[in-house]
C-alpha positions in Angstrom: 101.1 210.6 128.6 103.3 208.3 130.6 105.4 207.3 127.6 105.6 210.9 126.4 107.0 212.0 129.8 109.3 209.0 130.0 110.7 209.5 126.5 110.3 205.8 125.9 107.6 203.1 125.9 106.9 202.3 129.6 103.3 201.2 129.2 101.4 199.8 126.2 99.3 202.3 124.4 96.0 201.2 123.0 94.5 204.2 121.2 91.4 204.4 119.0 91.0 201.3 116.9 93.7 199.4 118.9 91.6 199.8 122.1 89.6 196.6 121.9 88.7 194.0 124.5 90.9 191.4 122.9 93.9 193.8 122.8 93.4 194.8 126.4 93.2 191.2 127.5 96.3 190.4 125.5 98.3 193.2 127.1 97.1 192.4 130.6 98.2 188.8 130.1 101.6 189.9 129.0 102.0 192.2 132.0 100.7 189.7 134.5 102.6 186.7 133.2 105.9 188.2 132.1 107.6 189.2 135.4 110.6 191.0 133.7 108.2 193.0 131.5 106.2 193.9 134.6 109.3 194.9 136.5 110.5 197.1 133.6 107.1 198.8 133.5 107.0 199.4 137.2 110.6 200.8 137.1 109.6 203.1 134.3 106.5 204.3 136.3 108.8 205.0 139.3 111.0 207.1 137.1 108.1 209.1 135.7 106.7 209.7 139.2 110.1 211.0 140.3 110.3 213.2 137.2 106.9 214.7 138.1 107.9 215.7 141.6 108.8 219.3 142.2 112.6 219.9 142.1 114.2 219.9 145.5 115.5 223.4 144.8 111.9 224.7 144.5 111.3 227.8 146.5 109.2 227.1 149.6 105.6 227.9 149.0 106.0 227.9 145.2 106.4 224.2 144.6 104.8 222.8 141.5 102.1 220.2 141.5 102.6 217.0 139.4 100.2 218.4 136.9 102.3 221.6 136.6 105.4 219.5 136.1 103.7 217.3 133.5 102.7 220.4 131.6 106.2 221.8 131.8 107.7 218.6 130.5 105.3 218.3 127.6 105.8 221.9 126.6 109.6 221.5 126.7 109.3 218.4 124.4 107.0 220.4 122.0 109.4 223.4 122.0 112.4 221.1 121.2 110.5 219.5 118.3 109.6 222.9 116.9 113.2 224.1 117.2 114.4 221.0 115.4 112.1 221.6 112.4 
């Protein structure tokens, strides 16, 4: 979900058959040993966190939770893809 919200690859995705112990260890070694890679990943996570925060213009008492913002972002991405078809 992080990569979807970011619109780019921020963290490695190991899904289904790719989620193996060997692949997890390999990805962790990259992240722990490659400081520029780790820094880019942390910067990306900071951007995603900021994107999930409620807008500053939110009406008091009606602020969205991060889960609400994530749902809103994902729905907007889906709607754009449907419109582009």
